[in-house]
FISE-738846 format. One record per residue: residue in three letters; x negated, y, z of N, C-alpha, C, O, CB in turn. Coordinates in Angstrom, 1 decimal. Each point is the difference from the previous one (the first is absolute). Glycine has a CB too. Layout:
BEGIN
 res n.east n.north   n.up ca.east ca.north  ca.up c.east c.north   c.up o.east o.north   o.up cb.east cb.north  cb.up
 ALA      X       Y      Z       X        Y      Z      X       Y      Z      X       Y      Z       X        Y      Z
...
This chain:
BEGIN
 res n.east n.north   n.up ca.east ca.north  ca.up c.east c.north   c.up o.east o.north   o.up cb.east cb.north  cb.up
 UNK -100.7    74.5  130.0     0.5     -1.3   -0.3   -0.4    -0.9    1.2   -1.2    -0.1    0.3     1.1      0.5   -2.8
 UNK    1.0    -1.1    3.0    -0.3     -0.9    1.1    0.2    -1.4   -0.6    0.6    -0.3   -1.0     0.1      1.9    2.8
 UNK   -1.2    -2.6   -1.0     0.0     -1.4   -0.5    0.2    -0.9    1.2   -0.8     0.1    1.0    -0.7      0.4   -3.0
 UNK    2.5    -1.3    2.0     0.2     -1.0    1.0   -0.7    -1.3   -0.4    0.2    -0.5   -1.1     2.0      1.6    1.9
 UNK   -3.0    -1.6    0.1    -0.7     -1.3   -0.4    0.3    -1.0    1.1    0.2     0.3    1.1    -2.0      0.9   -2.3
 UNK    1.9    -2.5    0.7     0.2     -1.1    0.9   -1.0    -1.1   -0.3    0.3    -0.9   -0.8     2.2      1.5    1.0
 UNK   -3.6    -0.4    0.4    -1.1     -1.0   -0.3   -0.9    -0.1    1.3   -0.1     0.9    0.7     0.1     -0.3   -3.2
 UNK   -0.6    -1.7    2.6    -0.9     -0.2    1.2   -1.2     1.0   -0.1   -0.4     0.3   -1.1     1.1     -2.7    1.3
 UNK   -1.1     2.9    0.9    -1.1      0.9    0.1   -0.9    -0.3    1.2    0.4    -0.5    1.0     1.0      2.3   -2.2
 UNK   -2.7    -1.4    1.1    -0.9     -0.1    1.1   -0.3     1.4    0.5   -0.3     0.9   -0.8    -0.7     -3.0   -0.1
 UNK    1.2     2.3    2.2    -0.3      1.3    0.6   -1.3    -0.1    0.8   -0.1    -0.9    0.8     2.6      1.5   -0.8
 UNK   -3.4     0.4   -0.2    -1.2      0.0    0.8    0.0     1.2    0.9    0.3     1.1   -0.5    -1.6     -2.2   -1.4
 UNK    1.0     0.9    3.1    -0.1      1.1    1.0   -1.5     0.2    0.4   -0.6    -0.9    0.6     3.0      0.4    0.3
 UNK   -2.9     1.6   -1.4    -1.4      0.2    0.2   -0.2     0.9    1.3    0.9     0.8    0.3    -1.3     -1.0   -2.8
 UNK   -0.7     0.1    3.2    -1.2     -0.7   -0.4    0.0    -1.5    0.3   -0.9    -0.7   -0.4    -0.3      2.8    0.8
 UNK    2.2    -2.5    0.4     0.0     -1.4    0.4   -0.1    -1.0   -1.2   -0.8    -1.0    0.1     2.2      1.7    1.9
 UNK   -0.7    -0.4   -3.0     0.0     -0.9   -1.2   -1.0     0.5   -1.1    0.1    -0.4   -1.1     2.3     -0.2    1.6
 UNK   -3.3     1.5   -0.1    -0.8      0.6   -1.0   -0.8    -0.9   -0.9   -0.1     0.1   -1.2    -0.1      1.7    2.7
 UNK   -0.5    -2.8   -0.9    -0.8     -0.9   -0.7    0.8    -0.9   -1.0   -0.3    -0.2   -1.1    -1.3      0.2    3.0
 UNK    2.8    -0.5   -1.4     0.9     -0.8   -0.8    0.5     0.9   -1.1    0.1    -0.5   -1.2     0.5     -0.9    3.2
 UNK   -0.2     2.6   -1.7     0.6      0.9   -1.1   -1.0     0.3   -1.1    0.3    -0.1   -1.1     1.2      1.1    2.9
 UNK   -2.7    -0.7   -1.4    -1.1      0.3   -0.9   -0.3    -1.2   -0.9   -0.1     0.2   -1.2    -0.9      1.4    2.8
 UNK    1.0    -2.8   -1.0    -0.2     -1.2   -0.8    1.1    -0.2   -1.0   -0.3    -0.4   -1.2    -0.9     -0.6    3.2
 UNK    2.4     1.1   -1.6     1.2     -0.1   -0.9    0.0     1.0   -1.1    0.2    -0.3   -1.2     1.1     -0.6    3.1
 UNK   -1.6     2.1   -1.5    -0.1      1.2   -1.0   -1.0    -0.3   -1.1    0.3     0.0   -1.2     0.4      1.6    3.0
 UNK   -2.0    -1.9   -1.4    -1.0     -0.3   -0.9    0.3    -1.3   -0.8   -0.4    -0.1   -1.1    -1.3      1.3    2.6
 UNK    2.3    -2.2   -0.9     0.4     -1.2   -0.6    0.9     0.2   -1.2   -0.1    -0.8   -1.0    -0.1     -0.3    3.2
 UNK    1.0     2.1   -2.2     0.9      0.3   -1.1   -0.8     0.3   -1.3    0.4    -0.2   -1.1     1.3      1.1    2.7
 UNK   -3.0    -0.4   -1.4    -0.8      0.3   -1.2   -0.9    -1.1   -0.4   -0.8     0.2   -0.9     0.9      2.1    1.7
 UNK    0.0    -3.4   -0.2    -1.0     -1.1   -0.4    0.5    -0.8   -1.2   -0.8    -0.7   -0.6     0.2      0.6    3.0
 UNK    1.9     0.1   -2.7     0.4     -0.6   -1.3    1.3     0.8   -0.4    1.1    -0.5   -0.1    -2.0     -1.8    0.7
 UNK    0.7     3.6   -0.9     1.1      0.9   -0.3    0.4     0.1   -1.5   -0.7    -0.5   -0.9     0.0      1.7    2.9
 UNK    1.8    -0.6   -2.1     0.4      0.5   -1.3   -0.2     1.5    0.0   -0.7     0.5    0.9     2.4     -2.4   -1.3
 UNK   -1.2     2.6   -0.5    -0.1      1.4   -0.1    0.4     0.6    1.4    0.9    -0.5    0.7    -0.4      0.6   -3.2
 UNK   -1.3     0.9    2.9     0.2      0.5    1.4    0.1     1.6    0.0   -0.6     0.7   -0.8    -0.7     -2.7    1.6
 UNK    2.2     2.5    0.1     0.2      1.4    0.2   -0.3     0.3    1.4    0.6    -0.7    0.9     1.1      0.8   -2.7
 UNK   -2.5     0.9    2.1    -0.4      0.4    1.4    0.3     1.5    0.1   -0.4     0.8   -0.8    -1.3     -2.6    1.0
 UNK    2.5     2.1    0.9     0.2      1.4    0.4   -0.6     0.1    1.4    0.4    -0.7    0.9     1.7      1.0   -2.4
 UNK   -3.0     0.7    1.7    -0.6      0.1    1.3   -0.5     1.4    0.3   -0.3     0.8   -0.8    -0.3     -3.2    0.7
 UNK    0.7     2.7    1.4    -0.5      1.3    0.5   -1.4    -0.1    0.4   -0.8     0.9   -0.4     3.1     -0.5    1.3
 UNK   -2.8    -1.3   -0.1    -1.4     -0.1    0.4   -0.6    -1.3   -0.5    0.1    -1.1    0.6     0.5      2.4    1.5
 UNK   -1.3    -1.2   -3.2    -0.4     -1.1   -0.8   -1.5    -0.2    0.1   -0.8     0.6   -0.8     2.7     -0.3   -0.8
 UNK   -2.4    -1.1    2.6    -1.5     -0.2    0.2   -0.4    -1.4    0.3   -1.1    -0.2    0.3     1.1      2.5    0.5
 UNK    0.9    -3.2   -0.9    -0.2     -1.4    0.3   -1.0    -0.6   -1.0    0.4    -0.3   -1.1     1.9      0.0    2.2
 UNK   -3.6     0.0   -0.7    -1.0     -0.5   -0.9    0.4    -1.3   -0.7   -0.3    -0.2   -1.2    -1.4      1.4    2.6
 UNK    2.2    -2.1   -0.6     0.4     -1.3   -0.6    1.1     0.1   -1.0    0.1    -0.7   -1.0    -0.8     -0.4    3.1
 UNK    1.6     2.1   -1.9     1.1      0.2   -0.9   -0.6     0.6   -1.3    0.4    -0.5   -1.1     1.2      0.9    3.0
 UNK   -2.5     0.5   -1.8    -0.6      0.6   -1.2   -0.8    -1.1   -0.8    0.1     0.0   -1.2    -0.3      2.2    2.4
 UNK   -0.5    -3.1   -0.5    -0.7     -1.1   -0.6    1.0    -0.9   -0.8   -0.3    -0.5   -1.1    -1.5      0.6    2.9
 UNK    2.9    -0.5   -1.1     1.0     -0.8   -0.7    0.6     0.7   -1.2    0.2    -0.7   -1.0     0.4     -0.3    3.2
 UNK   -0.3     2.3   -2.1     0.5      0.7   -1.2   -1.0    -0.1   -1.1    0.3    -0.2   -1.2     1.0      1.8    2.7
 UNK   -2.6    -1.4   -1.3    -1.0      0.0   -1.0   -0.1    -1.4   -0.6   -0.1    -0.1   -1.2    -1.2      1.8    2.4
 UNK    1.4    -2.8   -0.4    -0.1     -1.3   -0.5    1.2    -0.3   -0.9   -0.1    -0.6   -1.1    -1.2     -0.2    3.1
 UNK    2.5     1.2   -1.6     1.2     -0.3   -0.7    0.0     0.8   -1.3    0.4    -0.6   -1.1     0.9      0.2    3.2
 UNK   -1.7     1.6   -2.1    -0.1      0.8   -1.2   -0.9    -0.6   -1.0    0.2    -0.1   -1.2     0.3      2.2    2.5
 UNK   -1.7    -2.6   -0.8    -1.0     -0.6   -0.9    0.6    -1.3   -0.6   -0.4    -0.4   -1.1    -1.4      1.3    2.5
 UNK    2.7    -1.6   -0.7     0.7     -1.2   -0.5    1.1     0.3   -0.9    0.7    -0.9   -0.5    -1.3     -0.2    2.6
 UNK    0.9     2.4   -2.4     1.0      0.4   -0.9    1.4     0.3    0.6    1.0     0.1   -0.7    -2.2     -1.4   -0.9
 UNK    1.3     1.4    2.9     1.2      0.2    0.7    0.2     1.5    0.3   -0.9     0.6    0.6     0.8     -2.9    0.5
 UNK    1.1     2.9   -1.6     0.2      1.5    0.2    0.3     0.3    1.4    0.9    -0.6    0.7     0.0      0.7   -3.0
 UNK   -1.7     0.8    2.9     0.1      0.5    1.3    0.4     1.5   -0.1   -0.9     0.8   -0.4    -0.8     -2.5    1.3
 UNK    2.8     2.1   -0.4     0.5      1.4   -0.1   -0.1     0.6    1.4    0.7    -0.5    0.9     0.8      0.0   -2.9
 UNK   -2.2     1.6    2.2    -0.1      0.7    1.3    0.6     1.4   -0.1   -0.3     0.7   -0.9    -1.7     -2.1    1.4
 UNK    2.8     1.7    0.5     0.5      1.4    0.2   -0.3     0.4    1.4    0.5    -0.6    1.0     1.4      0.2   -2.7
 UNK   -2.9     1.3    1.8    -0.5      0.4    1.3    0.2     1.4    0.3    0.1     0.9   -0.8    -1.8     -2.7    0.5
 UNK    1.7     2.1    1.6     0.1      1.4    0.5   -1.3     0.8   -0.3   -1.1    -0.4    0.4     2.7     -0.4    1.4
 UNK   -1.4     1.9   -2.4    -1.1      0.8   -0.4   -0.8     0.6    1.2   -1.2     0.0    0.0     2.5      0.6   -2.1
 UNK   -0.6    -0.2    3.2    -0.7      0.6    1.1   -0.9    -1.0    0.7   -1.1     0.3    0.4     3.0      1.3   -0.1
 UNK   -1.5    -2.9   -0.2    -0.8     -1.0    0.6   -1.1    -0.4   -0.9   -1.1    -0.3    0.5     3.0     -0.5    0.8
 UNK   -1.7     0.8   -2.6    -1.0     -0.5   -0.9   -1.1     1.0   -0.2   -1.1    -0.3   -0.6     2.8     -1.0   -0.6
 UNK   -1.6     2.5    1.7    -1.0      1.1   -0.2   -1.1    -0.1    1.1   -1.0     0.7   -0.2     2.7      0.7   -0.8
 UNK   -1.6    -2.3    2.0    -1.0     -0.1    1.0   -1.3    -0.6   -0.6    0.1    -0.6   -1.1     1.7      0.3    2.8
 UNK   -2.9     0.5   -1.1    -1.3     -0.4   -0.5    0.0    -1.5   -0.3   -0.4    -0.4   -1.2    -0.7      2.2    2.5
 UNK    1.4    -2.7   -0.4    -0.1     -1.4   -0.2    1.1    -0.4   -1.0   -0.3    -0.8   -0.9    -0.5      0.4    3.2
 UNK    2.0     0.9   -2.2     1.1     -0.3   -0.9   -0.3     0.3   -1.5    0.1    -0.8   -0.9     1.5      1.1    2.8
 UNK   -2.1     1.0   -2.1    -0.3      0.4   -1.3   -1.1    -0.8   -0.7    0.1    -0.3   -1.2     0.6      2.6    1.8
 UNK   -1.7    -2.7    0.1    -1.1     -0.8   -0.5    0.6    -1.4   -0.4   -0.3    -0.5   -1.1    -1.4      1.7    2.5
 UNK    2.5    -1.8   -0.5     0.5     -1.3   -0.3    1.0     0.0   -1.2   -0.1    -0.9   -0.8    -0.1      0.3    3.3
 UNK    1.0     1.6   -2.5     0.9      0.1   -1.2   -0.7     0.3   -1.3    0.4    -0.5   -1.0     1.4      1.3    2.6
 UNK   -2.8     0.0   -1.6    -0.8      0.3   -1.2   -0.6    -1.3   -0.5    0.0    -0.2   -1.2    -0.4      2.6    2.0
 UNK   -0.2    -3.1    0.1    -0.6     -1.3   -0.4    1.0    -1.0   -0.5   -0.2    -0.6   -1.0    -1.6      1.0    2.7
 UNK    3.0    -0.5   -1.0     1.0     -0.9   -0.5    0.6     0.5   -1.3    0.2    -0.9   -0.9     0.4      0.3    3.2
 UNK   -0.4     1.8   -2.5     0.5      0.6   -1.2   -0.9    -0.3   -1.2    0.5    -0.3   -1.1     0.7      2.1    2.4
 UNK   -2.5    -1.7   -1.1    -0.9     -0.3   -1.1    0.0    -1.4   -0.4   -0.4    -0.3   -1.1    -1.0      2.1    2.0
 UNK    1.8    -2.7    0.0     0.0     -1.5   -0.3    1.3    -0.5   -0.6    0.0    -1.0   -0.7    -1.6      0.7    2.5
 UNK    2.7     1.0   -1.6     1.3     -0.4   -0.5    0.1    -0.1   -1.5   -0.3     1.0   -0.6     1.3     -0.1    2.7
 UNK   -0.5    -2.0   -2.6     0.2     -0.1   -1.4    1.5    -0.2   -0.3    0.5     0.6   -0.9    -2.8     -1.6    0.6
 UNK    3.0     0.2    1.1     1.4     -0.3   -0.2    0.9     0.7    0.9    1.2     0.0   -0.2    -1.9     -2.2   -0.5
 UNK    0.2     2.9    1.7     0.9      0.7    0.9   -0.2     1.5    0.0   -0.6     0.6   -1.0     0.4     -2.5    2.4
 UNK    0.7     2.6   -0.5     0.0      1.5    0.1    0.1     0.5    1.4    0.6    -0.7    0.9     0.4      0.8   -3.2
 UNK   -1.5     1.1    2.5     0.1      0.6    1.3    0.6     1.4   -0.3   -0.5     0.7   -0.8    -1.5     -2.0    1.8
 UNK    3.0     1.7   -0.2     0.6      1.3   -0.1    0.1     0.6    1.4    0.4    -0.7    0.9     0.9      0.0   -3.0
 UNK   -1.7     1.9    2.2     0.0      0.8    1.2    1.3     0.9    0.0    0.4     0.5   -1.0    -2.9     -0.6    1.2
 UNK    3.1     0.2    1.0     1.1      0.9    0.1    0.1     0.7    1.3   -0.7    -0.5    1.0     1.9     -1.0   -2.6
 UNK   -0.5     2.5    1.7     0.3      0.7    1.3    1.4    -0.2    0.4    0.3     0.2    1.2    -2.0      1.5   -1.8
 UNK    2.5    -2.1   -0.2     1.4     -0.2    0.3    0.7    -0.8   -1.2   -0.7    -0.9   -0.5     0.8      3.0    1.9
 UNK    1.1    -1.7   -1.7     0.6     -0.7   -1.1    1.2     0.8   -0.6    0.2     1.2    0.5    -0.9     -3.3    0.5
 UNK    1.4     1.6   -1.9     1.0      0.8   -0.7    1.2     0.4    0.9    0.7     1.0   -0.3    -1.3     -2.2   -1.8
 UNK    0.8     0.5    3.2     1.1      0.4    0.9   -0.5     0.7    1.2    0.8     0.2    0.9     0.4     -2.2   -1.7
 UNK   -2.5     2.5    0.8    -0.5      0.7    1.2    0.5     1.4    0.0    0.3     0.6   -1.0    -2.3     -2.0    0.9
 UNK    2.0     1.9    1.3     0.5      1.4    0.2   -1.0     1.1   -0.2    0.3     1.1   -0.4     1.3     -2.1    2.0
 UNK   -2.9     0.7   -1.4    -1.0      1.0   -0.2   -1.4    -0.5   -0.2   -0.2    -1.2    0.2     1.6      2.6    1.1
 UNK   -2.3    -0.5   -1.6    -1.4     -0.5   -0.2   -0.8    -0.4    1.2   -1.0    -0.5   -0.1     1.1      2.1   -1.8
 UNK    0.4    -1.3    3.1    -0.7     -0.4    1.2    0.3    -1.4    0.4   -0.5    -0.5    1.1     0.6      2.9   -0.3
 UNK    0.7    -3.1   -1.6     0.3     -1.4    0.4   -1.1    -0.9   -0.4   -1.0     0.4   -0.7     3.4      0.1    0.3
 UNK   -2.4    -1.7    0.9    -1.0     -1.0   -0.2    0.7    -1.3   -0.6    1.3    -0.2    0.2    -2.8      1.1    1.6
 UNK    0.8    -1.7   -2.4     0.5     -1.3   -0.4   -0.4    -1.0    1.1   -1.2    -0.4    0.1     1.0      0.9   -2.7
 UNK    1.2    -0.9    3.4    -0.3     -0.7    1.2    0.4    -1.5    0.0    0.0    -0.6    1.1     0.3      2.8    0.1
 UNK    0.0    -2.7   -2.3     0.4     -1.4   -0.1   -1.2    -1.0    0.3   -1.2     0.4   -0.2     2.9      0.3   -1.5
 UNK   -1.3    -1.8    2.1    -1.0     -1.2    0.2    0.7    -1.2   -0.6    0.7    -0.7    0.8    -1.8      1.8    1.3
 UNK    1.0    -1.3   -3.4     0.8     -1.0   -0.7   -0.9    -0.7   -0.9   -0.9     0.5   -0.7     3.0      0.8    0.9
 UNK   -1.9    -2.6   -0.4    -0.6     -0.8   -1.0    1.0    -1.0   -0.6    0.7    -0.7    0.7    -3.0      0.9    0.4
 UNK    2.4    -0.2   -2.4     0.9     -0.9   -0.7   -0.9    -0.9   -0.9   -0.9     0.5   -0.7     2.9      1.1    0.7
 UNK   -1.9    -2.9    0.1    -0.8     -0.9   -0.7    0.9    -1.0   -0.8    0.8    -0.7    0.6    -2.7      0.9    1.1
 UNK    1.8    -0.1   -3.0     0.8     -1.0   -0.8   -0.4    -1.4    0.3   -1.2    -0.3    0.1     1.4      2.0   -2.0
 UNK    0.7    -2.6    2.0    -0.3     -1.3    0.5   -0.7    -0.8   -1.1    0.4     0.0   -1.2     1.6      0.0    2.7
 UNK   -3.0    -0.7   -1.2    -0.7     -0.9   -0.9    0.5    -1.4    0.1   -0.4    -0.9   -0.8    -1.6      2.4    0.9
 UNK    2.9    -1.7    0.8     0.5     -1.4    0.2    1.4    -0.2   -0.5    0.7    -1.0    0.3    -2.1      0.9    1.7
 UNK    1.9     1.1   -2.8     1.3     -0.1   -0.6    1.2     0.4    1.0    1.1     0.0   -0.4    -2.0     -1.8   -1.0
 UNK    0.5     2.1    2.6     1.1      0.5    1.0    0.2     1.5   -0.1   -0.5     0.6   -1.0    -0.2     -2.5    2.5
 UNK    1.4     2.4   -0.6     0.3      1.4    0.1   -1.3     0.8    0.3   -1.0    -0.6    0.6     3.4      0.1    0.2
 UNK   -2.4     1.8   -1.1    -1.2      0.8    0.3   -0.2     0.2    1.5    1.0    -0.1    0.8    -0.6      1.3   -3.0
 UNK   -1.6    -1.0    2.6    -0.4      0.2    1.3    0.1     1.5    0.3   -0.4     0.8   -0.8    -1.2     -2.8    0.9
 UNK    2.2     2.4    1.0     0.1      1.4    0.4   -0.6     0.2    1.4    0.4    -0.7    0.9     1.7      1.0   -2.4
 UNK   -3.0     0.6    1.6    -0.6      0.3    1.3    0.3     1.5    0.3   -0.3     0.8   -0.9    -1.6     -2.6    0.6
 UNK    2.4     2.1    1.5     0.2      1.4    0.3    0.0     0.1    1.5    0.3    -0.9    0.8     1.0      1.3   -2.9
 UNK   -1.6     0.8    2.6     0.0      0.3    1.4   -0.7     1.3    0.3   -0.1     0.9   -0.9     0.1     -3.3    1.3
 UNK   -0.6     2.5    0.8    -0.6      1.3    0.4   -1.5    -0.1   -0.1   -0.7     1.0    0.2     2.6     -0.5    1.2
 UNK   -2.5    -1.7   -1.6    -1.4     -0.2    0.1   -0.7     0.5   -1.3    0.3    -0.5   -1.1     0.0     -1.4    2.6
 UNK   -1.3     2.9   -1.4    -0.8      0.4   -1.1   -0.9    -1.2   -0.4   -0.3    -0.8    0.8     0.4      3.2   -0.1
 UNK   -0.4    -2.4   -2.0    -0.9     -1.0   -0.5   -1.5     0.4    0.2   -0.7     0.4   -0.9     2.5     -1.1   -0.8
 UNK   -2.1     0.7    3.0    -1.3      0.4    0.5   -0.6    -0.9    1.0    0.7    -0.9    0.5     0.0      3.3   -0.9
 UNK   -2.0    -2.3    0.7    -0.6     -0.9    0.9    0.7     0.1    1.4    0.2    -1.0    0.7    -2.4      1.2   -2.0
 UNK    2.5     1.0    1.7     0.5      0.3    1.3    1.5    -0.3    0.2    0.5    -0.2    1.1    -2.3      1.9   -0.8
 UNK    2.6    -1.7   -1.5     1.4     -0.1    0.1    0.5    -1.3    0.7    1.0     0.0    0.6    -0.9      1.3   -2.7
 UNK   -0.9    -2.3    2.0     0.4     -1.3    0.5   -0.1    -0.1    1.5    0.5    -0.9    0.7    -1.2     -0.1   -2.8
 UNK    0.0     2.0    2.7    -0.3      0.1    1.5    0.8     1.1    0.7   -0.1     0.2    1.2    -2.1     -1.1   -1.7
 UNK    3.1     1.5   -0.3     0.8      1.1    0.6    1.5    -0.5    0.2    0.3    -1.1   -0.5    -1.8      2.8   -0.7
 UNK    2.3    -0.9    1.9     1.4     -0.4    0.2    0.7     0.3   -1.3    0.4     1.1   -0.3    -0.5     -0.5    2.8
 UNK    0.4    -1.7   -3.3     0.6      0.1   -1.2    0.9    -1.2   -0.2    0.0    -1.0    0.8    -1.9      2.2   -1.8
 UNK    2.8    -1.2    0.0     0.8     -1.1   -0.4   -0.2    -0.3   -1.5   -0.3     0.9   -0.7     2.0     -0.4    2.6
 UNK   -1.4    -1.7   -2.2     0.0     -0.4   -1.5    1.0    -1.1   -0.2    0.3    -0.8    0.9    -2.7      1.5   -1.1
 UNK    2.9    -0.7   -1.0     1.1     -0.9   -0.4   -0.4    -0.7   -1.3   -0.4     0.7   -0.9     2.2      0.7    2.1
 UNK   -1.8    -2.7   -1.3    -0.3     -0.7   -1.2    1.2    -0.9   -0.4    0.5    -0.7    0.8    -3.0      0.7   -0.2
 UNK    2.9     0.2   -1.8     1.2     -0.8   -0.5   -0.2    -0.2   -1.5   -0.9     0.5   -0.6     2.4      0.4    2.4
 UNK   -0.6    -1.7   -2.3     0.1     -0.3   -1.5    1.3     0.5   -0.5    1.1    -0.6    0.4    -2.7     -1.4   -0.2
 UNK    1.6     2.9   -1.2     1.3      0.5   -0.5   -0.3     0.7   -1.3   -0.7     1.1    0.0     1.7     -0.9    2.3
 UNK   -0.5    -0.7   -3.4    -0.2      0.7   -1.3    0.7     1.3    0.0   -0.4     1.0   -0.6     0.2     -3.2   -0.6
 UNK    1.4     2.2    1.8     0.8      1.3    0.0   -0.7     1.1    0.7   -0.1     1.1   -0.4     2.2     -2.5    0.3
 UNK   -2.7     1.1    1.3    -0.7      1.0    0.8   -1.3     0.4   -0.8   -0.3     1.1    0.0     1.3     -2.0    2.2
 UNK   -1.7    -0.1   -2.7    -1.2      0.3   -0.8    0.3     0.9   -1.1   -0.7     1.0   -0.2    -0.2     -3.2    0.8
 UNK    2.0     2.0   -1.4     0.3      0.9   -1.1    0.4     1.4    0.4   -0.4     0.9   -0.6     1.2     -2.9   -0.6
 UNK   -0.1     2.1    2.4     0.3      1.3    0.5   -1.3     0.7    0.4   -0.1     1.2   -0.3     2.3     -2.1    1.2
 UNK   -3.1     0.3   -0.3    -1.3      0.6    0.3   -0.9     0.3   -1.2   -0.6     1.0    0.0     0.7     -2.2    2.2
 UNK   -0.1     0.3   -3.2    -0.7      0.3   -1.2    0.6     1.2   -0.8   -0.8     0.9   -0.5     0.2     -3.3    0.3
 UNK    1.9     2.5    0.2     0.6      1.2   -0.6   -0.3     1.3    0.7   -0.3     1.0   -0.6     2.2     -2.5   -0.1
 UNK   -2.0     1.4    2.1    -0.4      1.2    0.8   -1.5     0.3   -0.3   -0.3     1.2   -0.2     2.0     -1.8    2.0
 UNK   -2.5    -0.4   -1.9    -1.4      0.2   -0.3   -0.1     0.7   -1.4   -0.8     1.0   -0.1     0.2     -3.1    1.4
 UNK    1.3     1.6   -2.3    -0.1      0.5   -1.4    0.4     1.5    0.0   -0.6     0.8   -0.6     1.0     -3.1   -0.3
 UNK    0.7     2.6    1.5     0.6      1.4    0.1   -1.0     0.9    0.7   -0.3     1.1   -0.5     2.6     -2.0    0.5
 UNK   -2.9     0.5    1.1    -0.9      0.8    0.8   -1.3     0.1   -0.8   -0.6     1.1    0.0     1.6     -1.8    2.2
 UNK   -1.5    -0.3   -2.8    -1.3      0.1   -0.8    0.2     0.9   -1.1   -0.9     0.9   -0.3     0.3     -3.2    0.9
 UNK    1.7     2.2   -1.4     0.2      1.0   -1.1    0.1     1.4    0.5   -0.6     0.9   -0.6     1.8     -2.7   -0.6
 UNK   -0.6     2.1    2.3     0.1      1.3    0.6   -1.4     0.5    0.3   -0.4     1.1   -0.3     2.7     -1.6    1.2
 UNK   -3.1    -0.4   -0.2    -1.4      0.3    0.4   -0.9     0.4   -1.2   -0.7     0.9    0.0     1.0     -2.4    2.0
 UNK   -0.2     0.7   -3.1    -0.8      0.2   -1.2    0.3     1.4   -0.6   -0.8     0.6   -0.7     0.7     -3.1    0.3
 UNK    1.4     2.9    0.6     0.4      1.3   -0.6   -0.3     1.2    0.9   -0.1     1.1   -0.5     1.9     -2.4   -0.7
 UNK   -1.9     1.0    2.5    -0.1      1.2    1.0   -1.2     0.0    0.9   -0.2     1.0    0.6     2.6     -1.1   -0.7
 UNK   -3.2    -1.0    0.2    -1.0      0.0    1.0   -1.4    -0.3   -0.7   -0.1    -1.0   -0.7     1.7      0.2    2.4
 UNK   -2.6     1.7   -1.6    -1.3     -0.4   -0.6   -0.5    -1.3    0.6    0.3    -0.3    1.1    -0.8      2.8   -1.3
 UNK   -0.1    -3.3   -0.7    -0.3     -1.4    0.4   -1.3    -0.3    0.6   -0.4    -1.1    0.1     1.8      0.6   -1.9
 UNK   -2.2     1.5    2.3    -1.2     -0.2    0.8   -1.0    -1.0   -0.7   -0.8    -0.6    0.6     2.1      1.1    1.4
 UNK   -1.2    -0.5   -3.3    -1.0     -0.9   -0.7    0.4    -1.5    0.0   -0.7    -0.8   -0.6    -1.0      2.5    1.1
 UNK    2.8    -2.0    0.2     0.4     -1.4    0.0    0.7    -0.3   -1.3    0.5     0.9   -0.7    -0.3     -0.9    3.2
 UNK   -0.1    -1.3   -2.8     0.6     -0.4   -1.3    1.6    -0.1    0.3    0.4    -0.7    0.8    -2.5     -0.6   -1.5
 UNK    2.8     2.0   -0.1     1.4      0.0    0.1    0.6    -0.1   -1.4   -0.4     0.8   -0.9     0.4      0.5    3.0
 UNK    1.0    -2.1   -2.3     0.7     -0.2   -1.3    1.4    -0.5    0.2    0.2    -0.7    1.0    -2.5      0.3   -2.2
 UNK    3.1     0.8    0.4     1.4     -0.6    0.1    0.0    -1.2   -0.9   -0.6     0.0   -1.1     1.7      2.2    1.5
 UNK   -0.5    -3.3    0.1     0.0     -1.2   -0.8    1.4    -0.4   -0.4    0.2    -1.0   -0.6    -2.4      0.2    1.7
């Protein structure tokens, strides 16, 4: 399914715009609504701290992360600690998704959808930058826009992929649930 959108967007070209992009990215979590994150390389300490604070405040934080990246020493410790603290959110690990061709595939998305707390359209962040400390300093791109239609398309993809993962991929001790 494709989607044509006609809305203003901000494009970040990294590493030149890395500091600005990181600030905008983390800023989305400072007064969010329900949030969905799909990521391949998830190690950004400030992001994890924001997720913990939002979950503690009762805001659901849904994470769908690549299993191969999450198995690293630093990643697995960070995710185990985060998983133990989540009350309103969930973490699901996957290797691919329902439309994948084989088991050697990875979940390579870098997407965040944040329901608007200001009554406007949902915030959508996507691009090539991993949500990691180093991602902001590498040659990457990111796009930030507001679109309920695009947000819903990505949430539907998140839900289908999460359900597939819960049925087909061992969850590495992380918290995963269908909501």
